[in-house]
N, CA, C and O of each residue as an XYZ file, in Angstrom:
744
protein
N      16.678     -7.798    -19.942
C      17.539     -7.779    -18.821
C      15.782     -8.209    -17.743
O      14.648     -7.879    -18.091
N      16.088     -8.831    -16.731
C      14.878     -9.660    -16.343
C      15.345     -8.575    -14.796
O      16.339     -8.653    -14.074
N      14.173     -7.641    -14.738
C      14.329     -6.754    -13.402
C      14.332     -7.378    -11.895
O      13.536     -8.292    -11.681
N      14.793     -7.139    -11.321
C      15.453     -7.787     -9.700
C      14.869     -6.778     -9.053
O      14.468     -5.728     -9.557
N      14.800     -7.266     -7.360
C      14.376     -6.382     -6.295
C      15.182     -5.251     -6.616
O      14.402     -4.312     -6.455
N      16.353     -4.748     -6.997
C      17.348     -3.754     -6.892
C      16.861     -2.962     -7.512
O      16.537     -1.894     -6.992
N      16.636     -3.231     -8.893
C      15.943     -2.753    -10.074
C      14.999     -2.010     -9.761
O      15.164     -0.792     -9.839
N      13.595     -2.620     -9.265
C      12.362     -2.027     -8.853
C      12.837     -1.071     -7.533
O      12.477      0.106     -7.495
N      13.588     -1.599     -6.562
C      13.756     -0.136     -5.841
C      14.013      0.924     -6.666
O      13.188      1.704     -7.142
N      14.924      0.915     -6.778
C      15.763      2.108     -7.564
C      14.807      2.914     -8.334
O      14.678      4.134     -8.232
N      14.040      2.011     -9.236
C      12.641      2.730    -10.230
C      11.867      3.373     -9.473
O      11.348      4.444     -9.791
N      11.662      2.631     -8.093
C      10.302      3.298     -7.293
C      11.319      4.344     -6.393
O      10.568      5.035     -5.706
N      12.419      4.632     -6.198
C      13.085      5.777     -5.818
C      12.982      6.814     -6.660
O      12.796      7.940     -6.199
N      13.079      6.615     -7.940
C      13.119      7.401     -9.305
C      11.636      8.135     -9.541
O      11.328      9.314     -9.717
N      11.032      7.178     -9.482
C       9.448      7.481     -9.531
C       9.013      8.531     -8.549
O       8.641      9.675     -8.810
N       9.130      7.905     -7.279
C       8.472      8.819     -6.409
C       9.380     10.132     -6.577
O       8.737     10.964     -7.217
N      10.212     10.441     -6.346
C      10.792     11.558     -6.183
C      10.572     12.725     -7.617
O      10.879     13.915     -7.683
N       9.928     11.829     -8.651
C       9.637     12.385     -9.517
C       8.543     13.738    -10.042
O       8.488     14.351    -11.109
N       7.766     13.854     -8.799
C       6.506     14.688     -8.392
C       7.107     16.243     -8.584
O       7.999     16.730     -9.279
N       6.349     16.659     -7.805
C       6.214     18.207     -7.981
C       7.184     18.457     -6.154
O       6.534     18.478     -5.109
N       8.162     18.554     -6.169
C       8.600     19.095     -4.651
C      10.115     19.697     -4.868
O      10.598     19.623     -5.998
N      10.739     20.187     -3.987
C      12.210     19.746     -4.133
C      12.394     18.782     -3.725
O      11.856     18.252     -2.753
N      13.532     18.227     -4.699
C      14.120     16.686     -4.487
C      15.187     16.845     -3.283
O      15.979     17.765     -3.480
N      15.374     16.106     -2.029
C      16.121     15.968     -1.252
C      17.025     14.793     -1.821
O      16.558     13.883     -2.507
N      18.095     14.877     -1.543
C      19.291     14.234     -2.193
C      18.802     12.674     -1.141
O      18.213     12.676     -0.060
N      19.267     11.565     -1.885
C      19.028     10.132     -1.245
C      19.452      9.914      0.110
O      18.855      9.372      1.040
N      20.655     10.464      0.048
C      20.928     10.388      1.823
C      20.527     11.212      3.179
O      21.101     11.298      4.265
N      19.183     11.846      2.631
C      18.606     12.900      3.276
C      16.909     12.396      3.344
O      16.105     13.086      3.972
N      16.578     11.418      2.794
C      15.574     10.950      2.939
C      15.809      9.935      3.888
O      16.653      9.049      3.754
N      14.837     10.117      5.119
C      14.942      9.075      6.393
C      13.569      8.277      6.054
O      13.484      7.095      6.388
N      12.711      8.793      5.525
C      11.258      8.248      5.658
C      10.724      8.473      4.253
O      10.860      9.559      3.689
N      10.009      7.247      3.597
C       9.104      7.262      2.903
C       7.831      7.138      3.262
O       7.703      6.420      4.254
N       6.725      7.615      2.779
C       5.639      7.307      3.198
C       4.882      7.390      1.895
O       5.098      8.491      1.390
N       3.985      6.565      1.072
C       3.039      6.139      0.176
C       1.902      6.216      0.593
O       1.613      5.175      1.184
N       1.114      6.919      0.584
C       0.081      6.793      0.845
C      -1.387      6.885     -0.297
O      -1.585      7.878     -0.997
N      -2.175      5.831     -0.297
C      -3.031      5.819     -1.689
C      -4.487      5.730     -0.785
O      -4.488      5.028      0.226
N      -5.484      6.325     -1.111
C      -6.799      6.635     -0.322
C      -7.539      6.051     -1.767
O      -7.118      6.610     -2.780
N      -8.510      5.077     -1.965
C      -9.010      4.852     -2.944
C      -9.775      5.084     -3.604
O     -10.855      5.013     -3.019
N      -9.867      5.346     -4.575
C     -11.143      6.608     -5.290
C     -10.913      7.641     -4.905
O     -11.975      8.101     -4.486
N     -10.278      8.204     -4.804
C      -9.538      9.763     -4.311
C      -9.371     10.668     -5.461
O      -8.269     10.398     -5.940
N      -9.829     11.443     -6.015
C      -9.560     12.485     -6.712
C      -8.587     13.602     -6.342
O      -8.734     14.323     -5.355
N      -7.606     13.684     -7.192
C      -6.151     14.713     -6.549
C      -7.608     16.350     -6.402
O      -7.575     17.135     -5.455
N      -8.168     16.403     -7.013
C      -9.135     17.783     -6.854
C      -9.331     17.709     -5.222
O      -9.303     18.774     -4.605
N      -9.474     16.821     -4.707
C      -9.709     16.858     -3.168
C      -8.358     16.994     -2.286
O      -8.363     17.147     -1.065
N      -7.383     16.926     -2.969
C      -6.055     17.722     -1.870
C      -5.506     18.947     -3.119
O      -4.800     19.938     -2.931
N      -5.844     18.674     -3.822
C      -5.412     20.144     -4.933
C      -6.137     21.093     -4.231
O      -5.660     21.700     -3.272
N      -7.427     21.280     -4.712
C      -8.533     21.972     -4.472
C      -8.548     22.472     -3.066
O      -8.905     21.629     -2.243
N      -8.163     23.947     -2.489
C      -8.341     24.447     -1.001
C      -9.605     24.326     -1.030
O      -9.603     23.262     -0.409
N     -10.810     24.532     -1.245
C     -12.253     24.200     -1.218
C     -12.385     22.584     -0.503
O     -13.187     22.337      0.397
N     -11.516     21.650     -1.046
C     -12.349     20.295     -0.487
C     -11.755     20.775      0.976
O     -11.093     21.813      0.967
N     -11.945     20.088      2.240
C     -11.863     19.976      3.415
C     -10.762     18.574      4.101
O     -11.032     17.607      4.815
N      -9.469     19.061      3.471
C      -8.676     17.981      3.642
C      -7.298     18.550      4.366
O      -6.300     17.879      4.103
N      -7.186     19.177      4.847
C      -6.073     20.007      5.463
C      -4.750     18.823      5.308
O      -3.801     18.846      4.524
N      -5.175     17.590      6.605
C      -3.979     16.502      6.932
C      -3.323     16.572      5.065
O      -2.171     16.626      4.633
N      -4.023     16.553      4.695
C      -3.440     15.869      3.331
C      -2.610     16.535      2.459
O      -1.539     16.094      2.040
N      -3.177     17.758      2.143
C      -2.918     19.106      1.667
C      -0.908     19.118      2.801
O       0.225     19.031      2.327
N      -1.337     19.257      4.228
C      -0.205     19.132      4.822
C       1.167     18.072      4.376
O       2.369     18.279      4.208
N       0.387     17.001      4.302
C       1.760     15.651      3.648
C       1.823     15.947      2.287
O       2.638     15.211      1.733
N       1.271     16.753      1.515
C       1.470     17.619     -0.212
C       2.332     18.278      0.179
O       3.428     18.142     -0.366
N       2.156     19.412      1.454
C       3.162     20.980      1.745
C       4.669     20.005      2.068
O       5.705     20.409      1.541
N       4.699     19.171      2.643
C       5.928     18.901      2.873
C       6.392     17.556      2.189
O       7.526     17.112      2.368
N       5.661     17.071      1.573
C       6.707     15.939      0.817
C       6.145     16.097     -0.847
O       5.875     17.139     -1.442
N       6.080     14.668     -1.350
C       6.175     14.270     -2.531
C       4.707     13.888     -2.831
O       4.205     12.977     -2.172
N       3.886     14.609     -3.913
C       2.633     14.150     -4.137
C       1.926     14.364     -5.979
O       2.310     15.265     -6.724
N       1.260     13.696     -6.225
C       0.975     13.388     -7.707
C       0.058     14.154     -7.700
O      -0.820     14.335     -6.857
N       0.333     14.828     -9.073
C      -1.111     15.895     -8.950
C      -2.212     15.287    -10.343
O      -3.089     16.053    -10.741
N      -2.072     14.027    -10.927
C      -2.424     12.894    -11.575
C      -2.180     11.598    -11.203
O      -1.236     11.301    -10.471
N      -3.001     10.757    -11.676
C      -2.384      9.322    -11.890
C      -3.261      8.952    -13.081
O      -4.318      9.450    -13.470
N      -2.306      7.628    -13.701
C      -3.058      7.115    -14.661
C      -3.102      5.591    -13.913
O      -2.138      5.027    -13.395
N      -4.374      5.128    -13.996
C      -5.020      3.909    -13.155
C      -4.448      2.839    -14.352
O      -4.027      3.099    -15.480
N      -4.581      1.699    -13.744
C      -4.119      0.560    -14.744
C      -5.436     -0.061    -14.799
O      -6.266      0.288    -13.959
N      -5.847     -1.247    -15.989
C      -6.664     -1.346    -16.553
C      -6.938     -2.657    -16.684
O      -6.559     -3.237    -17.701
N      -7.526     -3.230    -15.843
C      -9.165     -2.735    -15.626
C      -8.730     -2.002    -14.164
O      -7.716     -2.426    -13.609
N      -9.433     -0.995    -13.595
C      -9.128     -0.647    -12.810
C      -9.968     -0.918    -11.455
O     -10.888     -0.140    -11.204
N      -9.730     -1.852    -10.681
C      -9.750     -2.125     -9.718
C      -8.813     -1.647     -8.872
O      -7.880     -0.918     -9.209
N      -9.093     -2.140     -7.496
C      -8.853     -1.394     -5.826
C      -7.763     -2.919     -5.923
O      -6.743     -2.322     -5.579
N      -7.375     -4.080     -6.090
C      -6.147     -4.913     -6.014
C      -5.062     -4.238     -7.371
O      -3.936     -3.773     -7.190
N      -5.658     -4.336     -8.478
C      -5.048     -4.621     -9.632
C      -3.637     -3.204     -9.658
O      -2.425     -3.206     -9.869
N      -4.628     -2.202     -9.331
C      -4.035     -0.963     -9.243
C      -3.265     -0.745     -8.167
O      -2.268     -0.079     -8.446
N      -3.360     -1.074     -6.988
C      -2.398     -0.615     -5.569
C      -1.479     -2.105     -5.709
O      -0.665     -2.365     -4.822
N      -1.675     -3.069     -6.901
C      -0.503     -3.745     -6.623
C       0.491     -3.584     -8.108
O       1.494     -4.263     -8.330
N      -0.087     -2.482     -9.053
C       0.655     -1.784     -9.721
C       1.941     -0.751     -9.221
O       3.099     -0.639     -9.624
N       1.160     -0.053     -8.143
C       1.759      1.097     -7.558
C       3.386      0.298     -6.750
O       4.557      0.632     -6.932
N       2.765     -0.924     -5.776
C       4.144     -1.580     -5.319
C       4.950     -2.186     -6.168
O       6.031     -2.626     -5.776
N       4.521     -2.312     -7.552
C       5.355     -3.296     -8.721
C       6.104     -2.236     -9.754
O       7.277     -2.235    -10.129
N       5.158     -1.449    -10.041
C       5.299     -1.111    -11.300
C       5.449     -1.829    -12.435
O       6.387     -1.757    -13.229
N       4.255     -2.699    -12.499
C       4.089     -3.902    -13.135
C       2.198     -3.588    -13.316
O       1.319     -3.200    -12.547
N       2.249     -3.991    -14.702
C       1.174     -3.812    -15.414
C       0.101     -4.790    -14.635
O       0.689     -4.805    -13.554
N      -0.864     -5.480    -14.457
C      -2.043     -6.856    -14.027
C      -1.525     -8.089    -14.989
O      -1.752     -9.262    -14.694
N      -0.858     -7.724    -16.084
C      -0.523     -9.087    -17.415
C       0.503     -9.714    -16.468
O       0.390    -10.871    -16.064
N       1.710     -8.737    -16.067
C       2.690     -9.228    -15.484
C       2.758     -9.556    -14.071
O       3.316    -10.583    -13.685
N       2.172     -8.661    -13.226
C       1.683     -9.231    -11.858
C       1.127    -10.182    -11.297
O       1.384    -10.670    -10.197
N      -0.272    -10.698    -12.636
C      -1.006    -11.378    -12.635
C      -2.166    -11.206    -11.538
O      -2.932    -12.163    -11.420
N      -2.348    -10.226    -10.828
C      -3.210     -9.386    -10.401
C      -4.286     -8.476    -11.364
O      -4.209     -7.316    -11.768
N      -5.081     -9.284    -11.504
C      -5.971     -8.740    -12.485
C      -7.600     -8.108    -12.343
O      -8.252     -7.345    -13.055
N      -7.883     -8.804    -11.105
C      -9.101     -8.215    -10.658
C      -8.887     -8.394     -9.079
O      -7.955     -9.038     -8.597
N      -9.721     -7.842     -8.459
C      -9.703     -7.951     -6.581
C      -9.690    -10.050     -6.659
O      -8.854    -10.914     -6.396
N     -10.632    -10.044     -6.994
C     -10.505    -11.441     -6.569
C      -9.950    -12.305     -7.677
O     -10.122    -11.900     -8.827
N      -9.123    -13.762     -7.429
C      -8.746    -14.308     -8.230
C      -9.999    -15.411     -9.131
O     -10.980    -16.033     -8.724
N      -9.552    -15.297    -10.099
C     -10.403    -16.236    -10.827
C     -10.744    -17.307    -10.263
O      -9.957    -18.102     -9.750
N     -12.109    -17.433    -10.316
C     -12.871    -18.999     -9.992
C     -13.229    -18.928     -8.528
O     -14.062    -19.730     -8.107
N     -12.533    -17.807     -7.486
C     -13.073    -17.494     -6.465
C     -14.199    -17.898     -5.749
O     -15.270    -17.588     -6.271
N     -14.247    -18.526     -4.658
C     -15.463    -18.701     -3.850
C     -15.570    -17.301     -2.832
O     -16.391    -17.278     -1.916
N     -14.981    -16.564     -3.004
C     -15.125    -15.159     -2.010
C     -13.766    -14.415     -2.006
O     -13.651    -13.191     -2.083
N     -12.699    -15.350     -1.902
C     -11.717    -14.837     -1.617
C     -11.359    -13.711     -2.701
O     -11.669    -13.726     -3.893
N     -10.503    -12.556     -1.888
C      -9.805    -12.024     -2.676
C      -8.218    -12.018     -2.412
O      -7.542    -12.718     -1.658
N      -7.844    -10.938     -3.335
C      -6.556    -10.924     -3.617
C      -5.464    -10.739     -2.652
O      -4.417    -10.122     -2.845
N      -5.875    -11.407     -1.491
C      -5.181    -10.542     -0.275
C      -3.557    -11.188     -0.017
O      -2.697    -10.519      0.557
N      -3.319    -12.503     -0.507
C      -2.177    -12.780     -0.149
C      -0.794    -12.251     -0.942
O      -0.819    -12.678     -2.096
N       0.542    -11.360     -0.640
C       1.176    -10.956     -1.371
C       1.842    -12.114     -2.051
O       2.267    -11.814     -3.167
N       2.076    -13.509     -1.641
C       2.330    -14.577     -3.092
C       1.386    -14.673     -3.920
O       1.613    -15.767     -4.438
N       0.372    -14.216     -4.451
C      -0.236    -14.091     -5.543
C       0.428    -13.471     -6.415
O       0.470    -13.883     -7.574
N       1.361    -11.863     -5.834
C       1.927    -11.302     -6.912
C       3.449    -11.842     -7.564
O       4.518    -12.145     -7.033
N       3.071    -11.807     -8.686
C       4.203    -12.809     -9.712
C       5.331    -12.024    -10.601
O       5.927    -12.240    -11.657
N       5.299    -10.810     -9.426
C       6.727    -10.271     -9.823
C       7.086     -9.474     -8.408
O       6.175     -9.265     -7.607
N       8.674     -8.963     -8.078
C       9.213     -8.394     -6.825
C       8.304     -7.292     -6.409
O       7.741     -6.619     -7.272
N       8.114     -7.051     -5.061
C       7.365     -6.006     -4.877
C       8.478     -4.868     -3.986
O       9.678     -5.029     -3.764
N       7.663     -3.805     -3.630
C       8.858     -2.516     -3.450
C       9.469     -3.317     -2.084
O      10.656     -3.559     -1.868
N       8.000     -3.747     -0.998
C       8.570     -4.244      0.085
C       9.643     -5.032      0.147
O      10.593     -4.761      0.881
N       9.592     -6.347     -0.806
C      10.819     -7.234     -1.058
C      12.487     -6.669     -1.138
O      13.474     -7.089     -0.535
N      12.331     -5.391     -2.279
C      13.390     -4.645     -2.596
C      14.059     -3.696     -1.540
O      15.239     -3.355     -1.620
N      13.110     -3.255     -0.433
C      13.841     -2.858      0.996
C      14.251     -3.407      1.727
O      15.117     -3.124      2.555
N      13.535     -4.552      1.497
C      14.103     -5.796      2.570
C      15.554     -6.433      2.044
O      16.450     -6.822      2.793
N      15.572     -6.445      1.070
C      16.882     -6.335      0.479
C      17.749     -4.958      0.790
O      18.552     -4.881      1.719
N      17.602     -4.417      0.324
C      18.366     -3.054      1.016
C      18.677     -2.375      2.176
O      19.312     -1.342      2.387
N      17.651     -3.784      3.444
C      17.848     -3.529      4.634
C      17.431     -2.252      5.308
O      17.884     -1.547      6.208
N      16.242     -2.236      4.402
C      15.248     -0.959      5.075
C      13.931     -1.588      5.655
O      13.342     -2.608      5.296
N      13.677     -0.819      6.512
C      11.954     -0.947      7.483
C      11.177     -0.830      6.638
O      11.449      0.072      5.846
N       9.732     -1.710      6.329
C       8.963     -1.295      5.886
C       7.595     -1.878      6.885
O       7.438     -2.766      7.723
N       6.566     -0.583      6.109
C       5.429     -0.976      6.680
C       4.140     -0.894      5.938
O       4.216     -0.084      5.014
N       2.912     -1.508      6.054
C       1.578     -1.575      5.332
C       0.721     -1.178      5.846
O       0.972     -1.620      6.968
N      -0.610     -0.400      6.008
C      -1.704     -0.376      6.971
C      -2.506     -0.340      5.680
O      -2.492      0.602      4.887
N      -3.259     -1.544      5.540
C      -4.602     -1.949      5.315
C      -3.955     -1.696      3.319
O      -4.391     -0.738      2.681
N      -3.291     -2.360      2.891
C      -2.407     -2.112      1.838
C      -2.903     -3.309      1.227
O      -2.454     -4.430      1.464
N      -4.105     -2.978      0.211
C      -4.288     -4.169     -0.676
C      -3.445     -5.413     -1.170
O      -2.710     -5.103     -2.108
N      -3.338     -7.030     -0.702
C      -2.378     -7.491     -0.916
C      -1.131     -7.556     -0.315
O      -0.086     -7.763     -0.932
N      -1.208     -7.416      0.655
C      -0.077     -7.354      1.716
C      -0.082     -8.577      2.707
O       0.799     -8.887      3.508
N      -1.123     -9.114      2.495
C      -1.475    -10.102      3.294
C       0.140    -11.197      3.757
O       0.617    -11.665      2.723
N       0.651    -11.461      4.572
C       2.072    -12.593      4.432
C       2.874    -11.819      3.771
O       3.369    -12.534      2.899
N       3.314    -10.695      3.680
C       4.295     -9.897      3.085
C       5.318     -9.705      3.835
O       5.061     -9.350      4.985
N       6.434     -9.829      3.542
C       7.563     -9.718      4.498
C       8.057     -8.084      4.545
O       8.960     -7.467      3.980
N       6.902     -7.680      5.597
C       6.383     -6.367      6.223
C       7.236     -6.250      7.150
O       7.535     -7.421      7.385
N       7.800     -5.635      7.801
C       7.706     -5.613      9.370
C       6.729     -5.086     10.126
O       6.509     -5.679     11.182
N       5.979     -3.990      9.843
C       4.676     -3.666     10.708
C       4.261     -3.519      9.848
O       4.520     -2.575      9.101
N       3.120     -4.784      9.551
C       1.892     -4.846      8.700
C       0.474     -5.088      9.278
O       0.194     -6.203      9.719
N      -0.300     -4.221      9.288
C      -1.596     -4.293      9.171
C      -2.293     -4.687      8.220
O      -2.913     -3.790      7.650
N      -2.477     -6.131      7.672
C      -2.751     -6.759      6.591
C      -4.641     -6.431      6.343
O      -5.409     -6.510      7.302
N      -5.083     -6.109      5.057
C      -6.306     -6.296      4.971
C      -6.658     -7.543      4.444
O      -6.287     -7.933      3.337
N      -7.514     -8.307      5.372
C      -8.377     -9.198      4.609
C      -9.482     -9.229      5.750
O      -9.496     -8.349      6.611
N     -10.288    -10.131      5.738
C     -11.273    -10.291      6.427
C     -12.029    -11.671      6.114
O     -11.977    -12.195      5.001
N     -12.725    -12.203      7.179
C     -13.637    -13.376      7.151
C     -14.704    -13.564      6.128
O     -15.761    -13.000      6.408
N     -14.680    -14.041      5.322
C     -15.738    -14.042      4.372
C     -17.431    -14.596      4.950
O     -18.505    -14.557      4.350
N     -17.137    -15.031      6.161
C     -18.743    -15.185      7.418
C     -19.018    -13.974      7.765
O     -20.218    -13.805      7.984
N     -17.904    -12.438      7.991
C     -18.525    -11.812      8.210
C     -17.242    -10.085      7.932
O     -16.459     -9.438      8.627
N     -17.641    -10.064      6.829
C     -16.672     -9.033      6.004
C     -16.778     -7.934      6.409
O     -16.093     -7.140      5.765
N     -17.639     -7.277      7.631
C     -17.721     -5.958      8.367
C     -16.279     -5.956      9.152
O     -15.503     -5.009      9.274
N     -16.162     -7.171      9.602
C     -15.191     -7.414     10.637
C     -13.553     -7.810     10.554
O     -12.858     -8.814     10.704
N     -13.354     -6.174     10.170
C     -11.625     -6.399      9.852
C     -10.914     -6.395     10.750
O      -9.943     -7.021     10.325
N     -10.725     -6.137     11.658
C     -10.180     -6.446     12.624
C      -9.359     -7.546     13.460
O      -8.311     -7.471     14.101
N     -10.446     -8.827     13.141
C     -10.421    -10.013     13.923
C      -9.504    -10.733     12.624
O      -8.564    -11.436     12.996
N      -9.699    -10.614     11.302
C      -8.635    -11.136     10.887
C      -7.236    -10.605     10.796
O      -6.117    -11.099     10.655
N      -7.821     -9.213     10.954
C      -6.296     -8.427     10.920
C      -5.380     -8.842     11.989
O      -4.155     -8.736     11.932
N      -6.102     -9.356     13.035
C      -5.070     -9.650     14.277
C      -4.483    -11.361     14.021
O      -3.709    -11.942     14.781
N      -4.972    -11.828     12.993
C      -4.260    -12.873     12.864
C      -3.367    -12.897     11.526
O      -2.230    -13.367     11.493
N      -3.791    -12.534     10.826
C      -3.022    -11.595      9.549
C      -1.633    -10.850      9.603
O      -0.627    -11.026      8.917
N      -1.857    -10.061     10.514
C      -0.776     -8.943     10.635
C       0.443     -9.495     11.180
O       0.716    -10.683     11.357
N       1.268     -8.277     11.468
C       2.508     -8.564     12.205
C       1.882     -9.155     13.635
O       0.767     -8.727     13.934
N       2.517    -10.110     14.541
C       1.963    -10.567     15.728
C       2.115     -9.697     16.542
O       3.177     -9.075     16.523
N       1.283     -9.434     17.341
C       1.204     -8.516     18.580
C       1.046     -6.871     18.283
O       0.836     -6.054     19.179
N       1.196     -6.502     16.728
C       0.679     -4.852     16.286
C      -0.516     -4.383     17.015
O      -0.520     -3.677     18.023
N      -1.674     -4.934     16.285
C      -2.817     -4.505     16.848
C      -2.803     -4.251     18.103
O      -3.190     -3.118     18.392
N      -2.319     -5.275     19.410
C      -2.069     -4.948     20.848
C      -1.435     -3.520     20.829
O      -1.904     -2.408     21.070
N      -0.466     -3.863     20.536
C       0.623     -2.284     20.574
C      -0.303     -0.687     20.522
O      -0.424      0.254     21.306
N      -1.002     -1.115     18.716
C      -1.990      0.373     18.792
C      -3.305      0.238     19.463
O      -4.067      1.129     19.088
N      -3.733     -0.421     20.165
C      -4.639     -0.427     21.189
C      -4.255      0.290     22.619
O      -4.923      1.120     23.236
N      -2.947     -0.293     22.968
C      -2.518     -0.087     24.235
C      -2.064      1.282     24.141
O      -2.190      1.926     25.182
N      -1.466      2.006     22.946
C      -0.538      3.150     23.013
C      -1.180      4.352     22.361
O      -0.752      5.497     22.500
N      -2.351      3.982     21.559
C      -3.095      4.818     20.488
C      -4.131      4.717     20.511
O      -4.699      5.806     20.420
N      -4.864      3.764     20.607
C      -6.795      3.772     20.164
C      -7.566      2.972     21.072
O      -8.712      2.824     20.648
N      -7.408      2.554     21.878
C      -7.715      1.701     22.903
C      -8.581     -0.055     21.870
O      -8.357     -0.451     20.726
N      -9.567     -0.660     23.007
C      -9.949     -1.756     22.149
C     -10.165     -1.057     21.166
O     -10.390      0.151     21.093
N     -10.045     -2.379     19.845
C     -10.346     -2.081     18.182
C     -11.866     -3.836     18.311
O     -11.666     -4.946     18.804
N     -12.812     -3.439     17.826
C     -13.598     -4.551     17.418
C     -14.232     -4.124     15.965
O     -13.893     -3.300     15.116
N     -15.153     -4.926     16.056
C     -15.886     -4.546     14.667
C     -16.614     -3.398     14.516
O     -16.823     -2.736     13.499
N     -17.057     -3.202     15.889
C     -18.120     -1.975     15.827
C     -17.446     -0.325     15.615
O     -18.032      0.682     15.217
N     -16.430     -0.445     15.915
C     -15.302      0.810     15.733
C     -14.274      0.697     14.585
O     -13.437      1.583     14.415
């Protein structure tokens, strides 16, 4: 049987709630926030000697993983694609950070992923989605998307391209209501 968006959505919910915590019933869940910090080791939030109070707060009040098993190769984009699809790189076709033969472009565009994503499954179930700098989320069917991408000529300026590739007006709204003006220096 070929997996559908509904199957992926169900699998994601089951996997998400199969970690260490009291599991609320599905009807009690109002929000699911998937946090991934590239390269973060579990001891950085499990060991109290690390100064990560916000991560420990999220852990205490939600669900967390006490370990992860990465995909091979263990690059950022294949790993994050596996988290959002449940598929190994051979199936998703995201095997490296950059496509084969790339002249500098990365696997930014969600349309390069060859299997359904969690965002698609959530949309099919009429749920609201968001992604903040999620690798490979550019052009995704995501309600609130601050897509991770950058101009090849100015790789340190992530915000300019995010204004173009993210949800229209979202960066402006964040600047007005939270951060003030964002540019390549902040």
